[in-house]
N, C-alpha and C positions, 0 to 999 in steps of 0.2 A: 347322501348327506347336506340338509338345510343349509341354506347359506345364513349371514346373520340379519339379512336384510326380511328373507323367507320366514324367519323363526320369528322376527320382529313382527311381519304381515300376520302371522296366525295367532300370535298372543292380543295381537288389537283386534282382531277378528273376535276372540274369545271373549274379550273385554266388550266388544260391542253386545254379543250377543247374551252378556250376562246382565248388563244395564238396560237393554229393550223388553224390559218388564212391565206389567202392567203396575204394577206396585211402585218401580222405578220413576214413571211418569205421573202416576199420584202424590209421589211423595216432592217431584217436581213442581206440580201445580199447587201441593199445600205451600212451599216453600215461598213461591210467586203471591199467592193468594194473601200472607201473612194476616194481618189483623183488618185488612182493606177488603178483600173480597172475598169473605166465608161464606155467604151465601151463593154466589157463583160456583165456588170451589165444589159446595154440599151437590147442588145442583146437577153441575156437569160431571162429575166422577161418580155422583152416587145416584144421580136420578134416572128419569127413564132414557134409553139407549140403547146400541148394539151389545149383546154379551149381558143384558139382563141389569137389574139394579142390584146394586152393593149396599149392604149395610152401614150406616153411617159409624166408624168405631165411636162406642160409648155415648152415642146419643139415638134418638128416633130420626127418621129420614125425613124430618121436616120439608126442607127443601123440595126433597123429591117427591114429596105428596103434592106438596102444592104447585109445583111447576107440572107433574103432570094433569093436573085439574086445568090448568091453565091452557097449556098444550092443545089439551082435548078441543077446549073451548073454541082458541085461537084458530084450529085447522079445520073446523067443522062447522063452524057457526055458533050463535048465540045460545043454542040449547033451548029448553022450554021454556018459551017466554022470555019478557025483559026483565032481567034483575032488577031487585028494590033499589031505587036512586039511595038508599043509606049505604047501602055493600060496595058502590063503588064511585060514589060522586067525590070530587077533592075539589077545592076554591082554588082559583088561578095563582100563579107565584113569579113574582118577577126574578131570575135568575142572574143574568147581567143586564147591561144597559142593552143590549139589543136581542136579549133572550130569554123568554118567557116557556112557563110549562104550562099547558091547557090540555093534560093529561086525566084519568082515574087513578083509580088507588094503586092499580097494577099495570095499566098501560099507559104509555106516554105519547105526548103530542109536543113537539119542540116547537116553537113559530120562532123565527130568523125575522127579525124587524129591518128594514132598508128605508133609503132614501126615496124609493120609489113603489113600496108596497111590502108585502109578506109573503114571506117562505114557511109553509108548516112541513114537518118531518113527519108523515104516518097522521092518521086521521080516525085512529079506533074506531069502535063499533058505530053501525048506524043507529042505535037507541038511543046513545050518547053525544053523537057528535055535534047538535045543536046544542044542549044543556053546557057541555064542558067547553067547545072551541067557539061558537056562533056567541053565545050569550056569557062566556068568560072573557069574550074579548072587549065586549063593550064595558065590562064590570072595571075594566084597567084603563079605560079610554082608548082603547084601539078598534077600527072599525074591520068586521070580517068582511066586507066588499073588498076590504084590500088584499086579500088572499090571493096573491097571483098564480102563485104555484104550488102542488103538494104534490111531494117526494113521497111515493109509500115504499118502503124497504121492502116490503116484500109479501106476497098474496097469501096470507092469512086473513081472515075479517075481523081480527083486535087491530090491523093497522089499515088494511083498505076498506073496510066495511061504511065507513063515514064518507069515503072520496066523492059518492055519487051524488050526496047531498051538497057538499061545497060546489060541485060542478052546476049541479040545475040552480043553487041560489044566486052564486057569486060568479059563476064562468070561471073557476079556477081551472088551471091547466093542470092535469095529473099525468103524472111522470113516474113509469115502472120499467123494470127490465124488458127486453122480448122476450125472454123465457118465463118471467112470472106472469106478464100478458097473456102469453099461452095458456097457463095456469088458470087465470081468470076464465077463459074462452071455454075450459072446459069445465068451470063448478056451474053446476045444474041449481045449486040452492044458496039463500041468500043474498043480500043487495051487494052490486058491485057497479063500479063506475062504468064508464066507455072507455071503450081504448082510445088513449090519446097519445102523448110522446113517449117514445122508446128510447131511453137512456142508451147511451154508449159508456162503455168502459174509458175512466178518465176525463168522462166529457166534464166541462167546465159551463155552471150554472150561473151567470150574471143578472142580478135585478138591483138595479142602481150603484148605491156603492159598496154593494156585497158580491162575492164570488164564492160560490161551492164547488168544491169537486166530487162527482160522483164516482166509486168503483164497483165493478160488478164482484160480488165476491161469495160466489155459489156453496153452496153445503144444507145450510138451514131451511133454503127452498133453492131451485135451480138458476135464479136469477138475483140472489139478495143482492140489495144495493148498500153501501157502507161509505158516510160520507164523511168530506175533511171540511171544516168551517169556520170564518174566524169571530169572533166576539170579543167585546170591550168590556173590561171590567173598571168601572170608575174611569174610563178613558183609555184605559191602557189596553192593549191586542192582546190575545191570547189565541190560542187553535186549538178547537174543538175536534174531537173523533167521535163518529159516532158509528159502532157495529151492529150492522143491519138484522143480525140474526143470532141469538144466542146457543137456542136448544138444540139436540142432537136428534137425527132422524136415526130410525130403526136400520135400514140399510146399512151395510159397509161402506159400498161406492160413496154413497152421498157425506157420509162421516170425513171420508180419506180426502175426499175435495173440500170438506169443512176445514180441515189441517191445514192444505194448499192454501186457502186462503185467509186463514189466520195468520200464517206465516207470511206471506204476502205484505197482509195489510200493516202486520207489525213493521218492516219495512217501509212504508208509507208512512205509517205515525212517526217512524225515527227521524226520517229525512223531512218530515213538518215541522217536527220540535212541537207536537200537538203536547200539551201537559194537560188536558182536560180529557177524560172518556166519559162517555157516554151511550147507552142503551135505549130501547123502547120498552122496558120493563122494569117498574120502578124498585125491583128487588135487587136486581144485578150491579147497578152504578152508585149504589148508595142514596139513592131519591129517597128512598123512604126513612133516610135519616136526614137527608140535606135539606129536603123541601120544608120540612116544619121549621127549621131554625130559619131559612132564609123568608117563607111566611111573616114574621115578626119584623122583616125589615132587615136591610142591608148588616151582611156580615162578613168581618177584616181577620183573616184573609178568608176570600171564598171559598167553601170546603170542596166544590168541585174541581178547583185549582189542583191538582194532586201532581204534576211535574211530568217530565215524561218516561222517567224510568217506572212509575207507578201506572202509569198510562198502557207500557208496554207489559206488566207485569200482568194486568188485566188481561190482555191477549195472548199470553204467555199460558195462564191457567186454561182459557177454552182451547188452546191447543193440545195441552199437554194429559188434560181430561180426556177429549176427543181419540189420542191415540193409546191412551189406555183403555178405552173402550172398542176400539177396533183389535187388540189384543185380546179383549174378551170375548171376542166374538168368534178368535180362530177357532 
């Protein structure tokens, strides 16, 4: 005879099993994405990953196809020759009082200005770093020789390829996780920086009047770095969170680590009260929409300030889509 407690446990377990389906996770991701993060939702839930690519209901898998192409380039190098400049160049944009965008049409470099120099988050490709970062800074009155640190989120050439240029021309110190430095050490092709500073989980990096906190969030790569840092909007301080790696790997173990990292970073973002969510690809954090607006001059309210709940929703989309892909791979 079952006790009331035993019966409740069985019913609860059955309910868990029914809801823990790929479709249930996709529904949760879709709800979190709402109108804010549709590109992220399509790419994470329907793009490349374990279990294969699903068809986007009612639409061609545009985000998936683009993401797959970018992922291949990012993981293996620049491809055959340097792409024509017209296909990747963007002019620099001032986003906040102390934050600038110096990236390409698909890949981001965020530059934080401080009282004692500049910190860049990622360095794009070797073929574009001089044009976008060095020359871009000069266009807005900044000195690229003031780049003291480059935090490379992860070991893919679309993010680490320009780091050696910054090392050699400006003496920039390059920071990566130990695990991703190890990945670079094994890479036999492409331009890569000399091994430099190894990040630690929860590390505080202070330059002048600004402190960034670095977190090791494995999954996209073995040692992806996600970062929390302050920005100022017309003198008012806000907290930005940069999720260091969006795309999913094909192996299930890496995706399970990705889920754990997304859950952990969500707690960090919530505790920090971050109201800005950024990535290093312009598709995922609405940069393709926001940057053209800000290029015309200051916008009030700043479109990057989305509030803490919407920042958490971004990470919820990443987590739930990854959970669906793990189930698909079973």
